[in-house]
DRENPASE-689761 format. One record per residue (C-alpha): residue number from 1; x, y, z. Coordinates in steps of 0.001 Angstrom, whole numbers. Example, Ala and Ser with C-alpha at 12.3 -4.5 7.8 and 13.67 -1.06 7.14 Angstrom:
pos 1 | c1 12300 | c2 -4500 | c3 7800
pos 2 | c1 13670 | c2 -1060 | c3 7140
END
This chain:
pos 1 | c1 2427 | c2 -6590 | c3 9665
pos 2 | c1 1288 | c2 -9164 | c3 7163
pos 3 | c1 -799 | c2 -7660 | c3 4413
pos 4 | c1 -3826 | c2 -9666 | c3 3386
pos 5 | c1 -5821 | c2 -9216 | c3 206
pos 6 | c1 -9344 | c2 -7863 | c3 698
pos 7 | c1 -10762 | c2 -11294 | c3 -235
pos 8 | c1 -9130 | c2 -12715 | c3 2928
pos 9 | c1 -9715 | c2 -9745 | c3 5263
pos 10 | c1 -12118 | c2 -10414 | c3 8136
pos 11 | c1 -13250 | c2 -6766 | c3 8218
pos 12 | c1 -13886 | c2 -6777 | c3 4463
pos 13 | c1 -16033 | c2 -9879 | c3 5063
pos 14 | c1 -18022 | c2 -7976 | c3 7692
pos 15 | c1 -18465 | c2 -5044 | c3 5291
pos 16 | c1 -19564 | c2 -7459 | c3 2540
pos 17 | c1 -22043 | c2 -9133 | c3 4873
pos 18 | c1 -20437 | c2 -12577 | c3 4615
pos 19 | c1 -19291 | c2 -12528 | c3 8260
pos 20 | c1 -21816 | c2 -11729 | c3 10962
pos 21 | c1 -21352 | c2 -8697 | c3 13177
pos 22 | c1 -23418 | c2 -6505 | c3 15443
pos 23 | c1 -23511 | c2 -3489 | c3 13130
pos 24 | c1 -24309 | c2 -120 | c3 14697
pos 25 | c1 -23682 | c2 2090 | c3 11658
pos 26 | c1 -23287 | c2 1620 | c3 7919
pos 27 | c1 -23084 | c2 4086 | c3 5038
pos 28 | c1 -21089 | c2 4516 | c3 1836
pos 29 | c1 -17954 | c2 5634 | c3 3741
pos 30 | c1 -17715 | c2 3485 | c3 6865
pos 31 | c1 -19182 | c2 690 | c3 8896
pos 32 | c1 -19155 | c2 395 | c3 12682
pos 33 | c1 -19731 | c2 -2793 | c3 14638
pos 34 | c1 -19138 | c2 -4206 | c3 18104
pos 35 | c1 -15664 | c2 -5548 | c3 18822
pos 36 | c1 -15821 | c2 -9296 | c3 19521
pos 37 | c1 -13208 | c2 -8879 | c3 22286
pos 38 | c1 -14286 | c2 -5606 | c3 23911
pos 39 | c1 -12373 | c2 -3646 | c3 26511
pos 40 | c1 -15820 | c2 -2706 | c3 27893
pos 41 | c1 -19285 | c2 -3619 | c3 26640
pos 42 | c1 -20191 | c2 -1298 | c3 23785
pos 43 | c1 -16631 | c2 -1168 | c3 22383
pos 44 | c1 -17107 | c2 -358 | c3 18691
pos 45 | c1 -14776 | c2 -678 | c3 15703
pos 46 | c1 -15156 | c2 1853 | c3 12890
pos 47 | c1 -13736 | c2 727 | c3 9538
pos 48 | c1 -13677 | c2 2290 | c3 6091
pos 49 | c1 -15808 | c2 276 | c3 3666
pos 50 | c1 -12872 | c2 91 | c3 1259
pos 51 | c1 -9852 | c2 -1981 | c3 2225
pos 52 | c1 -6942 | c2 143 | c3 3445
pos 53 | c1 -4419 | c2 -1531 | c3 5727
pos 54 | c1 -3260 | c2 1563 | c3 7623
pos 55 | c1 -3932 | c2 5265 | c3 8033
pos 56 | c1 -1081 | c2 5984 | c3 5592
pos 57 | c1 -2997 | c2 4025 | c3 2937
pos 58 | c1 -6270 | c2 5942 | c3 3370
pos 59 | c1 -6463 | c2 8534 | c3 572
pos 60 | c1 -6222 | c2 12088 | c3 1878
pos 61 | c1 -9544 | c2 12953 | c3 252
pos 62 | c1 -11287 | c2 10296 | c3 2396
pos 63 | c1 -9782 | c2 11142 | c3 5799
pos 64 | c1 -12264 | c2 13877 | c3 6712
pos 65 | c1 -15342 | c2 11850 | c3 5846
pos 66 | c1 -14027 | c2 8779 | c3 7669
pos 67 | c1 -13179 | c2 10659 | c3 10857
pos 68 | c1 -16527 | c2 12476 | c3 10768
pos 69 | c1 -18043 | c2 8997 | c3 11144
pos 70 | c1 -15653 | c2 8191 | c3 14004
pos 71 | c1 -16752 | c2 11413 | c3 15742
pos 72 | c1 -20414 | c2 10559 | c3 15204
pos 73 | c1 -19964 | c2 7022 | c3 16559
pos 74 | c1 -18075 | c2 8376 | c3 19587
pos 75 | c1 -20973 | c2 10695 | c3 20403
pos 76 | c1 -23509 | c2 7902 | c3 19862
pos 77 | c1 -21615 | c2 5559 | c3 22199
pos 78 | c1 -21685 | c2 8215 | c3 24940
pos 79 | c1 -25377 | c2 8990 | c3 24470
pos 80 | c1 -26604 | c2 5461 | c3 23779
pos 81 | c1 -24709 | c2 3848 | c3 26644
pos 82 | c1 -24979 | c2 6766 | c3 29070
pos 83 | c1 -21169 | c2 6824 | c3 29189
pos 84 | c1 -19175 | c2 9724 | c3 30643
pos 85 | c1 -16863 | c2 9726 | c3 27629
pos 86 | c1 -15020 | c2 7538 | c3 25142
pos 87 | c1 -11504 | c2 6367 | c3 24509
pos 88 | c1 -10807 | c2 6640 | c3 20771
pos 89 | c1 -7702 | c2 4827 | c3 19558
pos 90 | c1 -6088 | c2 3405 | c3 16469
pos 91 | c1 -3107 | c2 1109 | c3 16158
pos 92 | c1 -1092 | c2 1510 | c3 12993
pos 93 | c1 892 | c2 -1629 | c3 12095
pos 94 | c1 2282 | c2 -2346 | c3 15606
pos 95 | c1 -433 | c2 -4037 | c3 17710
pos 96 | c1 -2840 | c2 -3821 | c3 14764
pos 97 | c1 -4401 | c2 -7282 | c3 14943
pos 98 | c1 -6374 | c2 -6962 | c3 11683
pos 99 | c1 -4595 | c2 -5383 | c3 8705
pos 100 | c1 -7607 | c2 -3225 | c3 7783
pos 101 | c1 -7694 | c2 324 | c3 9103
pos 102 | c1 -9952 | c2 488 | c3 12143
pos 103 | c1 -10600 | c2 2886 | c3 14987
pos 104 | c1 -11624 | c2 1702 | c3 18448
pos 105 | c1 -14355 | c2 3647 | c3 20225
pos 106 | c1 -14522 | c2 2443 | c3 23819
pos 107 | c1 -17162 | c2 3722 | c3 26254
pos 108 | c1 -15676 | c2 5188 | c3 29426
pos 109 | c1 -17147 | c2 5773 | c3 32840
pos 110 | c1 -15539 | c2 7428 | c3 35801
pos 111 | c1 -13684 | c2 4878 | c3 37935
pos 112 | c1 -14125 | c2 2134 | c3 35289
pos 113 | c1 -10660 | c2 763 | c3 36077
pos 114 | c1 -8965 | c2 1725 | c3 32813
pos 115 | c1 -5842 | c2 3674 | c3 33649
pos 116 | c1 -4578 | c2 6057 | c3 30992
pos 117 | c1 -3116 | c2 4394 | c3 27962
pos 118 | c1 -2458 | c2 677 | c3 27525
pos 119 | c1 1299 | c2 1094 | c3 27490
pos 120 | c1 3976 | c2 2330 | c3 29906
pos 121 | c1 5026 | c2 5969 | c3 29931
pos 122 | c1 8618 | c2 7090 | c3 29464
pos 123 | c1 10415 | c2 10367 | c3 30105
pos 124 | c1 12849 | c2 12318 | c3 27998
pos 125 | c1 16286 | c2 12543 | c3 29583
pos 126 | c1 16129 | c2 16347 | c3 29296
pos 127 | c1 14785 | c2 19205 | c3 27165
pos 128 | c1 17553 | c2 18688 | c3 24610
pos 129 | c1 16439 | c2 15121 | c3 23954
pos 130 | c1 12802 | c2 16251 | c3 23661
pos 131 | c1 13843 | c2 19015 | c3 21251
pos 132 | c1 15768 | c2 16479 | c3 19162
pos 133 | c1 12705 | c2 14220 | c3 18853
pos 134 | c1 10498 | c2 17201 | c3 17981
pos 135 | c1 12951 | c2 18365 | c3 15293
pos 136 | c1 13224 | c2 14891 | c3 13760
pos 137 | c1 9435 | c2 14602 | c3 13502
pos 138 | c1 9103 | c2 18138 | c3 12106
pos 139 | c1 11790 | c2 17380 | c3 9517
pos 140 | c1 10015 | c2 14141 | c3 8577
pos 141 | c1 6799 | c2 16058 | c3 7908
pos 142 | c1 8523 | c2 17678 | c3 4946
pos 143 | c1 9753 | c2 14309 | c3 3719
pos 144 | c1 6379 | c2 12619 | c3 4183
pos 145 | c1 4799 | c2 14970 | c3 1661
pos 146 | c1 6813 | c2 13410 | c3 -1138
pos 147 | c1 8123 | c2 10083 | c3 120
pos 148 | c1 5883 | c2 8797 | c3 2909
pos 149 | c1 4362 | c2 5318 | c3 2840
pos 150 | c1 1048 | c2 4914 | c3 1048
pos 151 | c1 -694 | c2 8139 | c3 250
pos 152 | c1 1488 | c2 11141 | c3 962
pos 153 | c1 427 | c2 13972 | c3 3213
pos 154 | c1 -928 | c2 17070 | c3 1556
pos 155 | c1 1468 | c2 20029 | c3 1505
pos 156 | c1 1055 | c2 22604 | c3 4233
pos 157 | c1 -1536 | c2 25253 | c3 3349
pos 158 | c1 -206 | c2 28699 | c3 2410
pos 159 | c1 38 | c2 31115 | c3 5331
END
């Protein structure tokens, strides 16, 4: 993914008010506005007001507040659009069309034609292969605390 400085970021321009958008929410943490290329009408993007390219770049101290806004927007989309639910998704680098962290909140209705995820499903060859993937991810969690990209994960809480 190409990193752009905040001065050239289209979402930063929306946050700054220099690019027009249909804003549905704005506070000191996040802004939410309609996607210009919606999956369904009412598709909202929620962005942090500060420029962070990916989830790994969002400071750990800001994650809770940001995702509280995502939760609130998701509920508002359901209530305001009389939707049966929402699809909440975030691309991180791959398929991330704008290098500014953003979460998609898409209204869903039964039989709306959207089938599962937007990508094909695969299967593990067997339980051993699944266990190998699980172990590699679990091992990486320990590494991510000290050497992950951007802001590192907080250490596991004491048990």
